N, CA, C and O of each residue as an XYZ file, in Angstrom:
260
protein
N      76.996      0.568    -74.937
C      78.411      0.031    -73.934
C      77.724      0.060    -72.488
O      77.419      1.203    -72.149
N      77.472     -0.745    -71.739
C      77.337     -0.076    -70.532
C      78.530     -0.186    -69.138
O      78.247      0.069    -67.967
N      79.791     -0.598    -69.619
C      80.165     -0.842    -68.805
C      80.645      0.278    -67.570
O      80.679      1.452    -67.938
N      80.894      0.085    -66.603
C      80.668      1.074    -65.406
C      80.053      1.769    -65.361
O      80.334      2.950    -65.156
N      78.991      1.317    -65.532
C      77.264      1.771    -65.566
C      76.533      1.418    -64.328
O      76.287      0.213    -64.268
N      76.148      2.062    -63.401
C      75.212      1.501    -61.902
C      74.252      0.593    -62.922
O      74.207      0.840    -64.127
N      73.485     -0.495    -62.297
C      72.495     -1.176    -62.497
C      71.084     -0.575    -62.365
O      70.795      0.162    -61.422
N      70.168     -0.927    -63.386
C      69.017      0.090    -63.073
C      67.821     -1.530    -62.492
O      67.919     -2.756    -62.539
N      66.820     -0.530    -62.008
C      65.439     -1.965    -62.002
C      65.677     -2.550    -63.086
O      66.046     -3.724    -63.115
N      65.469     -1.676    -64.364
C      65.017     -2.492    -65.401
C      66.195     -3.319    -65.685
O      65.949     -4.450    -66.104
N      67.415     -2.989    -65.545
C      67.836     -3.983    -66.169
C      68.596     -5.615    -65.266
O      69.291     -6.592    -65.545
N      67.843     -4.982    -64.047
C      67.631     -6.390    -63.045
C      66.606     -7.015    -63.523
O      66.830     -8.218    -63.659
N      65.533     -6.670    -63.843
C      64.144     -7.357    -64.719
C      65.037     -8.417    -65.722
O      65.238     -9.631    -65.687
N      65.382     -7.529    -66.457
C      66.309     -8.226    -67.721
C      66.940     -9.383    -67.317
O      66.804    -10.560    -67.654
N      67.767     -8.734    -66.411
C      69.176    -10.270    -66.151
C      67.938    -11.268    -65.238
O      68.286    -12.442    -65.102
N      67.025    -11.022    -64.829
C      66.368    -12.364    -63.598
C      65.584    -13.023    -64.767
O      65.499    -14.250    -64.819
N      64.887    -12.054    -65.907
C      64.337    -12.833    -67.150
C      65.164    -13.932    -67.779
O      64.838    -15.116    -67.870
N      66.334    -13.340    -68.217
C      67.438    -13.752    -68.689
C      67.750    -15.444    -68.515
O      67.809    -16.467    -69.197
N      67.910    -14.949    -67.025
C      68.683    -16.156    -66.206
C      67.512    -17.485    -66.060
O      67.748    -18.693    -66.020
N      66.466    -16.917    -66.012
C      65.082    -17.940    -66.119
C      65.365    -18.483    -67.399
O      65.779    -19.627    -67.580
N      65.219    -17.949    -67.961
C      65.005    -18.382    -69.953
C      66.307    -19.194    -69.773
O      66.577    -19.473    -70.941
N      67.371    -19.793    -68.927
C      68.123    -20.318    -68.963
C      69.638    -19.949    -70.111
O      70.412    -20.749    -70.637
N      69.607    -18.689    -70.167
C      70.549    -18.586    -71.372
C      71.993    -18.411    -70.566
O      72.046    -17.923    -69.437
N      72.994    -18.811    -71.199
C      74.311    -18.848    -70.929
C      74.723    -17.700    -70.429
O      74.372    -16.672    -71.009
N      75.536    -17.619    -69.277
C      75.811    -16.443    -68.631
C      76.905    -15.235    -70.272
O      76.931    -14.013    -70.127
N      77.367    -15.659    -71.109
C      77.779    -14.990    -71.766
C      76.778    -14.657    -73.154
O      77.248    -13.952    -74.047
N      75.682    -15.088    -73.245
C      74.903    -14.516    -73.906
C      74.210    -13.186    -73.095
O      74.016    -12.029    -73.468
N      73.852    -14.079    -71.465
C      73.030    -12.699    -70.958
C      74.070    -11.179    -70.981
O      73.539    -10.088    -71.192
N      75.734    -11.322    -70.712
C      76.071    -10.191    -70.600
C      75.979     -9.599    -72.255
O      75.657     -8.424    -72.431
N      76.249    -10.398    -73.304
C      75.846     -9.374    -74.829
C      74.480     -8.884    -74.731
O      74.142     -7.740    -75.036
N      73.643     -9.871    -74.256
C      72.370     -8.867    -74.416
C      71.943     -7.292    -73.221
O      71.294     -6.251    -73.330
N      72.591     -7.824    -72.395
C      72.683     -6.689    -71.673
C      73.921     -5.518    -71.747
O      74.015     -4.534    -71.013
N      74.963     -5.965    -72.992
C      75.907     -4.753    -72.893
C      76.840     -4.587    -71.569
O      77.308     -3.489    -71.268
N      77.073     -5.752    -70.808
C      77.671     -6.301    -69.640
C      79.063     -7.169    -69.944
O      79.302     -7.824    -70.958
N      79.595     -7.055    -69.211
C      81.191     -8.071    -68.913
C      80.313     -8.977    -68.419
O      79.232     -8.771    -67.867
N      81.051    -10.346    -68.743
C      80.532    -11.563    -67.547
C      80.960    -11.365    -66.078
O      80.373    -11.676    -65.042
N      81.838    -10.917    -66.226
C      82.295    -10.307    -64.317
C      81.123     -9.787    -63.758
O      80.613    -10.173    -62.706
N      80.632     -8.727    -64.636
C      79.365     -7.983    -64.020
C      77.947     -9.080    -63.597
O      77.215     -9.290    -62.630
N      78.116     -9.514    -64.829
C      76.762    -10.233    -64.657
C      76.634    -11.546    -63.665
O      75.594    -12.080    -63.280
N      78.147    -11.951    -63.331
C      78.068    -13.037    -62.345
C      77.920    -12.016    -61.078
O      77.080    -12.198    -60.197
N      78.796    -10.971    -61.091
C      78.621    -10.262    -59.896
C      77.340     -9.514    -59.346
O      77.123     -9.249    -58.163
N      76.434     -9.188    -60.564
C      74.815     -8.928    -59.655
C      74.476     -9.660    -59.600
O      74.407     -9.760    -58.375
N      73.781    -11.196    -60.262
C      73.882    -12.232    -59.889
C      73.903    -12.558    -58.588
O      72.882    -12.752    -57.929
N      75.311    -12.650    -58.055
C      75.199    -12.830    -56.482
C      75.064    -12.164    -55.805
O      75.090    -12.458    -54.610
N      74.873    -11.066    -56.202
C      74.513     -9.567    -55.421
C      72.652    -10.021    -55.243
O      72.025    -10.231    -54.204
N      72.292    -10.044    -56.324
C      70.942    -10.259    -56.164
C      69.946    -11.908    -55.681
O      68.769    -12.259    -55.601
N      70.946    -12.340    -55.524
C      70.928    -14.019    -54.861
C      70.569    -14.748    -56.010
O      69.779    -15.632    -55.678
N      70.821    -14.764    -57.300
C      70.432    -15.428    -58.501
C      71.409    -16.367    -59.038
O      72.581    -16.117    -59.317
N      70.641    -17.750    -59.178
C      71.755    -18.686    -59.463
C      71.971    -18.725    -61.098
O      71.080    -18.824    -61.941
N      73.519    -18.613    -61.341
C      73.518    -18.642    -63.097
C      73.673    -20.338    -63.392
O      73.965    -21.356    -62.765
N      73.285    -19.937    -64.747
C      73.519    -21.257    -65.407
C      74.908    -21.802    -65.578
O      75.920    -21.104    -65.521
N      74.883    -23.356    -65.835
C      76.140    -23.526    -65.688
C      76.738    -24.722    -67.287
O      76.970    -25.914    -67.088
N      76.850    -24.228    -68.397
C      77.333    -24.971    -68.940
C      78.172    -26.477    -68.656
O      78.602    -27.197    -69.557
N      78.287    -26.760    -67.149
C      79.044    -27.695    -66.672
C      78.303    -28.651    -65.673
O      78.780    -29.542    -64.969
N      76.936    -28.199    -65.812
C      75.875    -29.004    -65.234
C      74.604    -28.739    -66.211
O      73.726    -27.881    -66.133
N      74.860    -30.016    -67.377
C      73.460    -29.328    -67.850
C      72.822    -30.959    -67.686
O      72.249    -31.578    -68.583
N      73.041    -31.354    -66.561
C      71.370    -32.227    -66.026
C      70.689    -31.057    -64.989
O      69.883    -31.386    -64.119
N      71.048    -29.892    -65.164
C      70.024    -29.010    -64.545
C      68.975    -28.227    -65.613
O      68.041    -27.552    -65.180
N      69.181    -28.360    -66.768
C      68.243    -28.028    -67.439
C      67.516    -28.486    -67.959
O      67.687    -29.599    -68.456
N      66.132    -27.648    -68.082
C      64.998    -28.795    -68.073
C      65.262    -29.332    -69.416
O      66.084    -28.902    -70.225
N      64.450    -30.339    -69.550
C      64.141    -31.310    -70.535
C      63.633    -30.600    -72.044
O      62.992    -29.568    -72.243
N      64.006    -31.260    -72.671
C      63.523    -30.286    -74.101
C      62.798    -31.822    -74.677
O      62.933    -33.045    -74.718
N      61.951    -30.671    -75.059
C      60.547    -31.004    -76.113
C      60.679    -32.527    -77.003
O      60.897    -32.364    -78.204
N      60.646    -32.960    -76.861
C      61.049    -34.451    -77.579
C      60.107    -35.020    -79.039
O      60.368    -35.799    -79.956
N      58.839    -34.123    -78.656
C      57.797    -34.506    -80.350
C      58.203    -33.735    -80.772
O      57.914    -33.444    -81.933
């Protein structure tokens, strides 16, 4: 667990990658070994937009083929 540990450049890169992949915030937190609040806070510091299950219209369309 990384609770209380500072964010590294590698952590930031992984956070960007997971968010770009449209991962849920809870899944991102689990993948990084962080809390959801830690992920939200870091994303805000980096100016990143979190994915929201409340806004499904923001998800990219699925391939229907």
